[in-house]
C-alpha positions as CSV (number, residue, x, y, z in Angstrom):
1,N,-0.9,37.1,2.7
2,E,-4.4,35.8,1.9
3,V,-3.0,32.9,-0.1
4,E,-0.6,32.0,2.8
5,D,-3.5,32.1,5.2
6,V,-5.5,29.7,3.0
7,I,-2.5,27.4,2.7
8,R,-2.0,27.4,6.5
9,Q,-5.7,26.6,7.0
10,L,-5.5,23.7,4.5
11,E,-2.3,22.3,6.1
12,H,-4.1,22.4,9.5
13,R,-7.2,20.6,8.2
14,I,-5.1,18.0,6.4
15,S,-3.1,17.4,9.6
16,R,-6.3,16.9,11.6
17,V,-7.6,14.4,9.0
18,E,-4.3,12.5,8.9
19,G,-4.4,12.3,12.7
20,V,-7.8,10.8,12.8
21,L,-6.9,8.3,10.0
22,R,-3.8,7.3,11.9
23,L,-5.8,6.8,15.1
24,E,-8.2,4.6,13.1
25,K,-5.2,2.7,11.6
26,M,-6.4,3.7,8.1
27,I,-3.1,5.3,7.0
28,T,0.6,5.0,7.6
29,E,3.6,6.3,5.7
30,S,7.1,5.3,4.7
31,G,9.7,7.2,2.8
32,G,7.3,10.1,1.9
33,K,4.7,7.7,0.5
34,I,1.2,7.4,2.1
35,F,-0.2,3.9,2.5
36,A,-3.9,3.7,3.1
37,T,-6.7,1.2,3.5
38,N,-10.5,1.3,3.9
39,G,-10.3,-1.8,6.1
40,K,-12.6,-3.8,3.9
41,R,-12.0,-7.1,2.3
42,A,-12.2,-7.2,-1.5
43,D,-10.9,-9.2,-4.4
44,F,-7.8,-8.1,-6.4
45,H,-9.7,-6.3,-9.1
46,T,-11.9,-4.4,-6.7
47,T,-8.8,-3.4,-4.7
48,M,-7.1,-2.1,-7.9
49,K,-10.3,-0.1,-8.8
50,K,-10.6,1.4,-5.3
51,C,-6.9,2.5,-5.3
52,K,-7.3,4.1,-8.6
53,E,-10.5,5.9,-7.6
54,A,-8.7,7.3,-4.5
55,G,-6.0,8.7,-6.8
56,G,-3.4,6.1,-5.9
57,S,-2.2,2.7,-6.9
58,I,-2.1,-0.8,-5.3
59,A,0.9,-1.1,-2.9
60,T,4.2,-2.3,-4.4
61,P,6.8,-2.6,-1.7
62,R,10.2,-1.5,-3.0
63,N,12.1,-1.6,0.2
64,P,11.9,-2.9,3.8
65,G,10.2,0.3,5.1
66,E,7.4,0.1,2.5
67,N,7.1,-3.6,3.2
68,D,6.6,-2.8,6.9
69,A,4.0,-0.1,6.1
70,I,1.9,-2.8,4.3
71,L,2.6,-5.3,7.0
72,Y,1.2,-2.8,9.5
73,F,-2.3,-3.1,7.9
74,V,-2.0,-6.9,7.6
75,K,-1.4,-7.1,11.4
76,S,-3.8,-4.3,12.4
77,F,-6.7,-5.9,10.4
78,N,-5.6,-9.5,10.8
79,T,-5.9,-10.1,7.1
80,Y,-4.0,-10.4,3.8
81,A,-2.9,-7.7,1.4
82,Y,-2.8,-7.7,-2.3
83,L,0.4,-6.3,-3.9
84,G,1.0,-4.7,-7.3
85,I,3.0,-7.7,-8.5
86,K,2.2,-10.7,-10.7
87,E,3.9,-13.9,-11.8
88,S,5.9,-13.4,-15.0
89,L,5.9,-15.8,-18.0
90,I,8.7,-17.7,-16.2
91,P,7.0,-19.8,-13.4
92,S,7.9,-18.7,-9.9
93,K,9.3,-15.4,-11.1
94,F,7.4,-12.2,-10.3
95,Q,7.3,-8.7,-11.7
96,F,5.5,-5.4,-11.1
97,L,2.2,-5.1,-12.9
98,D,3.7,-2.9,-15.5
99,G,6.1,-5.8,-16.4
100,T,9.3,-4.3,-14.8
101,Q,11.5,-6.6,-12.7
102,L,11.2,-6.7,-9.0
103,T,14.1,-5.0,-7.2
104,Y,13.1,-5.9,-3.7
105,T,11.5,-9.1,-2.3
106,N,10.9,-10.4,1.2
107,W,9.5,-13.8,0.6
108,Y,9.2,-16.5,3.3
109,L,11.6,-19.5,2.8
110,H,10.5,-21.7,-0.1
111,E,8.1,-18.9,-1.4
112,P,6.5,-17.9,-3.5
113,S,4.6,-21.1,-3.8
114,G,1.4,-19.8,-5.3
115,K,-0.6,-20.9,-2.2
116,G,-1.3,-17.4,-1.0
117,E,1.2,-17.4,1.9
118,E,4.1,-15.7,0.2
């Protein structure tokens, strides 16, 4: 019973923290995944480092819901977002950072162009 009480207390505390972060537009979720931001602008490598320090990884949209979760931050903070993808050895073809092939994309027409508006 003591363990169950501790678990309930922790669940309650986590729920309160999540509520505050949602109000501040710092987290959102999709498909059981939590997407988060600190709201600060940074370069790609700093973004990767901060994600790792937080115990996560840079966002890699794998379906429309995850894409919308990332877009939520882009719209809320009126900024861009780095994604966990890179151009492959074949120009204009992209892949995940680990080298695996993309299974979902949502590029604008005639993108990616490499001009930062993909």
